[in-house]
C-alpha positions in Angstrom: 53.8 106.7 -162.7 57.3 105.8 -161.4 57.7 105.6 -157.7 60.9 106.0 -155.8 61.6 103.4 -153.1 63.7 104.6 -150.2 63.9 102.7 -146.9 61.5 100.1 -148.1 60.6 97.5 -145.5 61.1 94.2 -147.2 58.2 92.5 -145.4 55.8 95.3 -146.4 57.2 95.3 -150.0 56.6 91.5 -150.2 53.0 91.9 -149.0 52.4 94.8 -151.4 53.9 92.9 -154.3 51.6 89.9 -153.6 48.6 92.3 -153.7 49.8 93.8 -157.0 50.1 90.3 -158.5 46.7 89.3 -157.2 45.2 92.3 -158.9 47.1 91.7 -162.2 49.6 94.6 -161.7 52.6 92.5 -162.6 54.9 95.4 -163.6 54.3 97.2 -160.3 55.0 94.0 -158.4 58.3 93.5 -160.3 59.4 97.1 -159.8 58.6 97.0 -156.1 60.4 93.7 -155.5 63.5 94.6 -157.5 63.8 98.0 -155.7 63.2 96.5 -152.2 65.6 93.6 -152.7 68.2 95.9 -154.2 68.5 98.1 -151.2 67.6 96.0 -148.3 69.6 94.3 -145.7 67.4 91.6 -144.2 67.4 88.2 -142.6 67.5 85.3 -144.9 64.1 84.2 -143.7 62.6 87.4 -145.0 64.8 87.9 -148.1 64.5 84.4 -149.6 60.6 84.4 -150.0 60.8 87.8 -151.8 63.5 86.5 -154.1 61.4 83.4 -154.8 58.4 85.6 -155.6 60.5 87.7 -157.9 61.9 84.7 -159.7 58.5 83.1 -160.2 57.1 86.3 -161.5 60.0 86.8 -163.9 59.6 83.3 -165.2 55.9 83.9 -165.8 56.8 87.0 -167.7 59.3 85.1 -169.9 62.4 86.6 -168.3 64.4 83.3 -168.1 67.7 85.0 -167.2 66.1 86.9 -164.3 64.4 83.8 -163.0 67.6 81.7 -163.2 69.4 84.4 -161.3 66.9 84.2 -158.5 67.1 80.4 -158.6 70.9 80.6 -158.4 70.6 82.8 -155.3 68.2 80.4 -153.7 70.2 77.4 -154.8 67.0 76.0 -156.2 67.5 73.7 -159.2 63.8 73.1 -159.6 63.2 76.8 -160.0 65.8 77.0 -162.7 64.0 74.5 -165.0 
């Protein structure tokens, strides 16, 4: 079932995505993070951890391009490896 994400609170989306990942619902976590990060204006202290979680999850799923994009945003050379 596809959900629509309007006015998603980034902090809540981050917490929910972590719960999805903990329960093995990787696709749901990716969908939620991508939607929340794509529409949210947030403080860097809230935004960066969500980008890092997205990047790590993309890397685990074999999406190197997506993971590198997140690493670029975070200016994290270690994440890009």
